[in-house]
BASEPA-941884 format. One record per atom (N, C-alpha, C): x, y negated, z negated; residue in three letters. Coordinates in steps of 0.02 Angstrom, whole numbers, padded with zeros to 5 digits, always signed. Layout:
<rs>
XYZALA;...
</rs>
This chain:
<rs>
+00042+00060+00004MET;-00005+00003-00001MET;+00046-00066-00004MET;+00025-00115+00041SER;+00061-00170+00045SER;+00057-00222-00014SER;+00107-00244-00031ARG;+00098-00303-00088ARG;+00080-00369-00061ARG;+00077-00369+00004MET;+00052-00435+00032MET;-00013-00444+00024MET;-00046-00501+00004PRO;-00114-00511+00000PRO;-00158-00509+00066PRO;-00211-00475+00047LYS;-00267-00469+00117LYS;-00297-00535+00120LYS;-00299-00566+00168LEU;-00333-00633+00175LEU;-00382-00623+00229LEU;-00444-00662+00222PRO;-00499-00658+00273PRO;-00479-00704+00332PRO;-00431-00683+00376PHE;-00410-00722+00430PHE;-00462-00745+00477PHE;-00515-00700+00487ASP;-00571-00723+00535ASP;-00614-00784+00498ASP;-00623-00781+00438LEU;-00656-00834+00401LEU;-00609-00901+00406LEU;-00540-00891+00385MET;-00487-00941+00391MET;-00490-00980+00458MET;-00498-00943+00510CYS;-00497-00968+00573CYS;-00559-01001+00610CYS;-00616-00992+00572ALA;-00682-01012+00588ALA;-00677-01091+00593ALA;-00698-01117+00646GLY;-00698-01187+00655GLY;-00633-01220+00686GLY;-00585-01176+00695LEU;-00517-01203+00719LEU;-00513-01197+00801LEU;-00476-01245+00823ASP;-00472-01229+00899ASP;-00432-01174+00914ASP;-00426-01149+00982ASP;-00394-01091+01000ASP;-00320-01086+00977ASP;-00283-01138+00988ASN;-00216-01141+00977ASN;-00210-01149+00895ASN;-00247-01175+00857GLU;-00242-01177+00790GLU;-00256-01101+00767GLU;-00295-01073+00788ALA;-00325-01006+00759ALA;-00261-00954+00781ALA;-00233-00963+00844ARG;-00180-00922+00864ARG;-00115-00936+00821ARG;-00114-00991+00784ILE;-00053-01000+00743ILE;-00073-00964+00671ILE;-00138-00979+00653ILE;-00146-00940+00583ILE;-00146-00864+00588ILE;-00172-00844+00645ARG;-00172-00766+00659ARG;-00107-00737+00663ARG;-00056-00778+00685ALA;+00012-00744+00687ALA;+00041-00727+00626ALA;+00010-00763+00574ALA;+00034-00742+00506ALA;+00002-00681+00476ALA;-00043-00647+00509CYS;-00075-00592+00489CYS;-00041-00531+00526CYS;-00045-00477+00479ASN;-00020-00414+00506ASN;-00096-00381+00524ASN;-00100-00376+00597SER;-00170-00360+00622SER;-00183-00282+00607SER;-00141-00249+00595ARG;-00150-00175+00580ARG;-00181-00172+00499ARG;-00161-00201+00455THR;-00177-00205+00386THR;-00226-00269+00360THR;-00229-00320+00401GLY;-00261-00376+00385GLY;-00228-00417+00326GLY;-00179-00398+00310CYS;-00134-00429+00259CYS;-00086-00480+00283CYS;-00064-00524+00251LEU;-00017-00582+00266LEU;+00047-00537+00286LEU;+00076-00550+00342ARG;+00136-00524+00358ARG;+00194-00518+00299ARG;+00239-00476+00296ALA;+00284-00475+00250ALA;+00343-00513+00271ALA;+00357-00520+00336SER;+00411-00565+00358SER;+00389-00617+00416SER;+00421-00664+00432LYS;+00403-00719+00472LYS;+00374-00680+00548LYS;+00330-00705+00572PRO;+00303-00679+00636PRO;+00353-00677+00693PRO;+00399-00720+00688PHE;+00450-00728+00745PHE;+00509-00746+00716PHE;+00553-00694+00719GLY;+00626-00695+00685GLY;+00664-00730+00730GLY;+00659-00737+00796ARG;+00707-00765+00844ARG;+00661-00806+00894ARG;+00679-00870+00887ILE;+00636-00915+00938ILE;+00688-00934+00989ILE;+00657-00922+01053ASP;+00701-00936+01116ASP;+00702-01010+01127ASP;+00749-01051+01113LEU;+00749-01121+01116LEU;+00763-01137+01196LEU;+00789-01095+01233ASP;+00808-01113+01297ASP;+00750-01091+01351ASP;+00691-01058+01323GLY;+00640-01039+01358GLY;+00588-01097+01364GLY;+00524-01082+01370ASP;+00462-01122+01366ASP;+00463-01161+01308ASP;+00468-01232+01307PRO;+00459-01274+01249PRO;+00399-01264+01212PRO;+00340-01261+01246ASP;+00283-01252+01212ASP;+00280-01189+01176ASP;+00304-01132+01202GLU;+00301-01069+01167GLU;+00343-01070+01110GLU;+00411-01108+01114ALA;+00455-01114+01061ALA;+00422-01145+01002ALA;+00384-01202+01015LEU;+00352-01243+00961LEU;+00292-01202+00933LEU;+00254-01156+00975PHE;+00209-01121+00942PHE;+00239-01063+00894PHE;+00286-01035+00914ARG;+00330-00981+00866ARG;+00351-01020+00798ARG;+00383-01078+00818ALA;+00411-01110+00754ALA;+00349-01137+00706ALA;+00286-01156+00738SER;+00235-01179+00700SER;+00203-01117+00665SER;+00208-01060+00698ALA;+00173-00999+00665ALA;+00225-00979+00603ALA;+00286-00984+00610ASN;+00326-00968+00556ASN;+00320-01017+00496ASN;+00309-01080+00523TYR;+00300-01133+00463TYR;+00236-01117+00423TYR;+00174-01103+00460VAL;+00121-01091+00434VAL;+00125-01024+00386VAL;+00153-00967+00415TRP;+00168-00913+00377TRP;+00197-00930+00313TRP;+00252-00963+00311ARG;+00290-00976+00255ARG;+00247-01016+00206ARG;+00205-01069+00223MET;+00166-01099+00176MET;+00104-01052+00146MET;+00080-01003+00188LEU;+00032-00964+00159LEU;+00064-00912+00115LEU;+00124-00885+00121CYS;+00157-00844+00076CYS;+00170-00882+00011CYS;+00194-00938+00015PHE;+00205-00979-00043PHE;+00136-00981-00084PHE;+00084-00999-00052ASP;+00019-01009-00089ASP;-00009-00950-00109ASP;-00003-00887-00072TYR;-00043-00835-00097TYR;-00001-00774-00124TYR;+00064-00778-00114CYS;+00096-00720-00145CYS;+00135-00743-00209CYS;+00115-00708-00260GLY;+00148-00719-00327GLY;+00210-00679-00349GLY;+00243-00656-00295PHE;+00301-00616-00313PHE;+00362-00627-00269PHE;+00422-00613-00294HIS;+00481-00629-00253HIS;+00485-00586-00194HIS;+00506-00612-00135PRO;+00544-00680-00130PRO;+00491-00730-00107PRO;+00433-00723-00102HIS;+00389-00768-00074HIS;+00364-00822-00118HIS;+00381-00816-00181ASN;+00361-00866-00231ASN;+00408-00929-00242ASN;+00453-00928-00199CYS;+00506-00983-00196CYS;+00476-01040-00154CYS;+00492-01103-00176MET;+00474-01167-00142MET;+00488-01156-00073MET;+00445-01178-00027PRO;+00454-01170+00049PRO;+00498-01229+00071PRO;+00555-01239+00039VAL;+00607-01292+00063VAL;+00638-01282+00137VAL;+00643-01219+00164THR;+00660-01209+00233THR;+00610-01194+00278THR;+00547-01207+00269ALA;+00491-01185+00307ALA;+00497-01231+00371ALA;+00522-01286+00381ASP;+00525-01329+00435ASP;+00588-01321+00478ASP;+00630-01276+00460TRP;+00697-01271+00497TRP;+00683-01257+00575TRP;+00639-01201+00579ASP;+00623-01185+00649ASP;+00599-01250+00694ASP;+00551-01285+00660ILE;+00530-01340+00703ILE;+00573-01393+00713ILE;+00626-01404+00666GLY;+00686-01441+00669GLY;+00722-01423+00734GLY;+00737-01362+00735ALA;+00785-01328+00791ALA;+00745-01345+00848ALA;+00678-01338+00862VAL;+00645-01346+00930VAL;+00657-01422+00944VAL;+00647-01460+00897TYR;+00648-01544+00924TYR;+00721-01558+00930TYR;+00770-01532+00891TYR;+00839-01543+00902TYR;+00855-01530+00969TYR;+00840-01469+00989THR;+00851-01444+01059THR;+00815-01491+01116THR;+00756-01513+01109ARG;+00724-01556+01151ARG;+00763-01625+01151ARG;+00790-01649+01094GLU;+00831-01713+01095GLU;+00893-01695+01136GLU;+00919-01641+01132GLY;+00987-01621+01163GLY;+00970-01622+01252GLY;+00909-01607+01264ARG;+00888-01608+01334ARG;+00868-01676+01367ARG;+00867-01732+01317GLY;+00852-01801+01330GLY;+00779-01810+01333GLY;+00733-01769+01295GLU;+00667-01776+01294GLU;+00648-01842+01250GLU;+00699-01862+01211PHE;+00683-01923+01168PHE;+00731-01974+01175PHE;+00712-02038+01170THR;+00767-02084+01183THR;+00816-02102+01125THR;+00787-02086+01072ASP;+00834-02089+01007ASP;+00821-02042+00952ASP;+00858-02038+00901ARG;+00858-01997+00847ARG;+00788-02005+00804ARG;+00770-02071+00798GLU;+00705-02087+00763GLU;+00650-02059+00793GLU;+00652-02069+00867GLU;+00586-02039+00902GLU;+00581-01966+00887GLU;+00633-01933+00893ARG;+00632-01857+00883ARG;+00602-01844+00810ARG;+00630-01872+00759ARG;+00614-01870+00689ARG;+00531-01874+00684ARG;+00509-01936+00710ASP;+00435-01956+00709ASP;+00396-01896+00742ASP;+00418-01872+00799ALA;+00383-01816+00830ALA;+00387-01760+00781ALA;+00438-01741+00755GLU;+00442-01678+00719GLU;+00400-01690+00657GLU;+00405-01751+00622LYS;+00354-01761+00563LYS;+00280-01750+00577LYS;+00266-01783+00637SER;+00188-01776+00654SER;+00170-01703+00656SER;+00216-01658+00686VAL;+00200-01588+00688VAL;+00190-01551+00621VAL;+00237-01571+00576ARG;+00233-01547+00503ARG;+00176-01570+00462ARG;+00149-01635+00483VAL;+00084-01653+00451VAL;+00031-01623+00478VAL;+00027-01613+00538ALA;-00031-01576+00572ALA;-00034-01510+00549ALA;+00026-01473+00547LEU;+00028-01401+00516LEU;+00006-01400+00443LEU;+00027-01450+00405ASP;-00004-01447+00338ASP;-00069-01451+00330ASP;-00095-01502+00370ALA;-00176-01511+00364ALA;-00199-01438+00396ALA;-00174-01407+00450LEU;-00202-01346+00469LEU;-00200-01291+00417LEU;-00150-01294+00376VAL;-00147-01237+00322VAL;-00199-01262+00269VAL;-00209-01316+00249LYS;-00256-01337+00208LYS;-00331-01326+00232LYS;-00340-01340+00294ARG;-00410-01318+00321ARG;-00423-01246+00316ARG;-00375-01202+00334ALA;-00379-01131+00343ALA;-00389-01107+00268ALA;-00353-01130+00223GLU;-00353-01112+00145GLU;-00417-01137+00110GLU;-00450-01184+00144SER;-00515-01224+00107SER;-00569-01164+00097SER;-00572-01115+00130VAL;-00625-01067+00125VAL;-00611-01012+00076VAL;-00551-01016+00043LEU;-00537-00974-00016LEU;-00530-01009-00083LEU;-00548-00970-00135PRO;-00544-00999-00200PRO;-00474-01016-00220PRO;-00464-01080-00260ILE;-00396-01090-00279ILE;-00367-01039-00325ILE;-00404-00994-00353THR;-00377-00943-00400THR;-00347-00883-00361THR;-00366-00888-00300ALA;-00334-00837-00250ALA;-00265-00857-00238ALA;-00244-00916-00250GLN;-00170-00934-00229GLN;-00126-00927-00285GLN;-00108-00872-00285ALA;-00055-00836-00343ALA;+00011-00879-00343ALA;+00033-00901-00294GLY;+00095-00944-00293GLY;+00090-01009-00320GLY;+00027-01034-00305VAL;+00011-01107-00328VAL;-00002-01100-00405VAL;-00030-01046-00423MET;-00064-01042-00489MET;+00010-01034-00532MET;+00048-00996-00505GLN;+00112-00975-00550GLN;+00158-01033-00553GLN;+00160-01082-00494TRP;+00203-01138-00509TRP;+00161-01190-00552TRP;+00095-01194-00544GLY;+00060-01243-00589GLY;+00075-01228-00661GLY;+00072-01157-00674ARG;+00091-01146-00749ARG;+00156-01155-00770ARG;+00218-01151-00720ALA;+00283-01160-00738ALA;+00289-01231-00748ALA;+00254-01274-00710LEU;+00265-01347-00720LEU;+00217-01375-00769LEU;+00180-01335-00809GLY;+00136-01360-00854GLY;+00071-01398-00833GLY;+00056-01386-00767MET;-00006-01412-00749MET;-00059-01379-00760MET;-00059-01307-00767LEU;-00110-01265-00790LEU;-00093-01227-00855LEU;-00148-01209-00890GLY;-00137-01171-00952GLY;-00116-01106-00947GLY;
</rs>
């Protein structure tokens, strides 16, 4: 039996557009209905299709955030400080190809993606009770925010 939590991905994807639902579903192990035990995409081809690279980076980001929120055990209970590295790599590569006129433009584009993905995670999680968020509950207790 998997230690990864079983999440209602169909319910979480209700009301999302096709691309957003595809990102959320990438975090799911379709065989078990549980959250994947590892990133959906271990390697992202930065030399291939830039839209596919961004999709894969986004799916990895969303997976990391869901793991942090819903898994109350090691190694997924660590703060997701590296969640956006894949997104940074995609935009850094795009900057190297001349898609941005300066570094600040690239950083702004990268930030807008992170903000949109954070909003996507919150919309997908809104159908679940806060008490199901084992990682959030664990950190809330550790920080003295919850009893």
